[in-house]
N, C-alpha and C positions, 0 to 999 in steps of 0.2 A: 552641463553647465554647473561650474563652483563658483561660489562667491569667495573671493581672497582679500588680501590686504596685499598692495604692490607698494614697495619701497624704493624709489628710484634715487641712485646719487650719480650726479653727472659733474664731471671734473673737466675745464676746459684750461689749457697751459698755454700763454702766449709766447709770443718769441722771446721776451725777456725773463721768460720761467717763472712768470707769476701765475697761479692757479686761480680760476673763480671754480667755487663750488655750489652747486645748487642741488637740494635734497627735497624730496617731496614724498610723503606716505598718502595713499588714494585707495579706497575701495575699488576692486575691479571684478571682473571674472576670467574663469579660465576654463578652456576645454579643449579636447582633442578631436581633430578629424582627419582621417585618411594620413595617420602617422605624423600630424604636424600638430604641435602644441600651440595654442593660441591664447595671448592674454591681452585682457583691454581693459582700459581705464580712462578718466577724464583728466585732462590736466588741468590746472589751478593756476590762480593769478600767482604763484610763486616761480612759475616757470615763464610768467609772460603770455602764455597759451590758452589763458581761461577758455573754457568752453569747446576748446579740440579734443576729440577723442582719439587714442593713440593706439593702436592694435600692433602688437609682436608677433609675428609669426616664426616659432622656432622651429626650424628642420634639423636633420641630423649632422648637417656640417656647412650650415649657414644661418643666416636670422635676416628676415624683413621687418622693419620699422615703417609702419603707414601713418600718417598723421590726416585728420579730415576737419573740416571746421573754418574758421577764417583762415587758415593757413593749410596747404595741401602739400604732401611730401612722401616719396616713397624711398627709403636709402635700403640698400641690399650689402649686407656684410658677408664677406666668404673669406676665409682665412688666407692671406698671402694675396690677395686678388685687389685690383683697383675698380670701383664699380660707381658709374657715372649716374648721376639723379638730378632732380630738378625742382627747388624749394618754392612753392608759389605762395605769393602774399598778395594784400590788398595794395601793397605798393611798388609792385613789379614781381619778377622772377629770377631766380637766381641758379646759374648751373653750378653744381657742385660735384665733387668725386670724392668718395673715400678709399682710402688704402686701411685696409683690416689687418692688423699684426698681432693681435690678440681675440681669441674667441673660445671661451667655454660655457658650457651649459649643464647643470645638472638639476633637472625638476622630475619629480614623482610624484604623479596625482595632484598636480597643482601647488606642490610646496618644493621651494628650491631656488635656485640662483641662476643669472646670466651675466656674464662678465664680458665687455668688449673693449676695447683698445684700439684707436685707428688715428689715423691724420685724415685732415680734410682740406680740400682746397676750393675754395669759391673764387669764381670767376679767373683761373689758372695759377692761382697764388696760394702755395701751401702756408695757413695760418696757424693751425692748432694741433695739438696733441690733445685728444678726446678719449675719455675713460667713461664706461657708461656700466654702472652695476646696478641689477635689478635684483630683489630679494621677494619671493613671494612667501607670503605666510598665511595660514588658516585663517579666515574671517571668525573669530571666535563669538560674534554677535549674531551673524546670520548662517554660515556654515553653508551646507551643500544645497543646491537645489536640484540635486538629483546626481547622477554620477559623471566625474568629470570627462569621461568615454564618450559620452551619449550626445555632447554640446550640439549648438546651433548659433 
């Protein structure tokens, strides 16, 4: 397990071409298990998801984004593919589809970047172009809790 700083920048473009940008920097943890790279961090009030834990599982050719807490979701991103998911909230559940058209990862020992570009459909209507950029940096204050490869 390695402590890292997770910088997340999310851009949502609406049908009129207007961008909504949300940026978050949060302490997180990074580890690797079975060839999969894991990034975990807590959301904040900036995202409207305070108290929600986000886990990003980085595979060689795909990414899974999981959220647990007051909302629950599992989005699966694979380049050139549409994947269905359900977003569970206290107000009800939403069926969603993501169509991934950009996916790059470059992470070595907990330092690096993830980039996603995707369209999203909510209730059958394609609504947004989304871009998600995640940067992992060394947590200079806390550093390692051991080696990144040993994780739990």
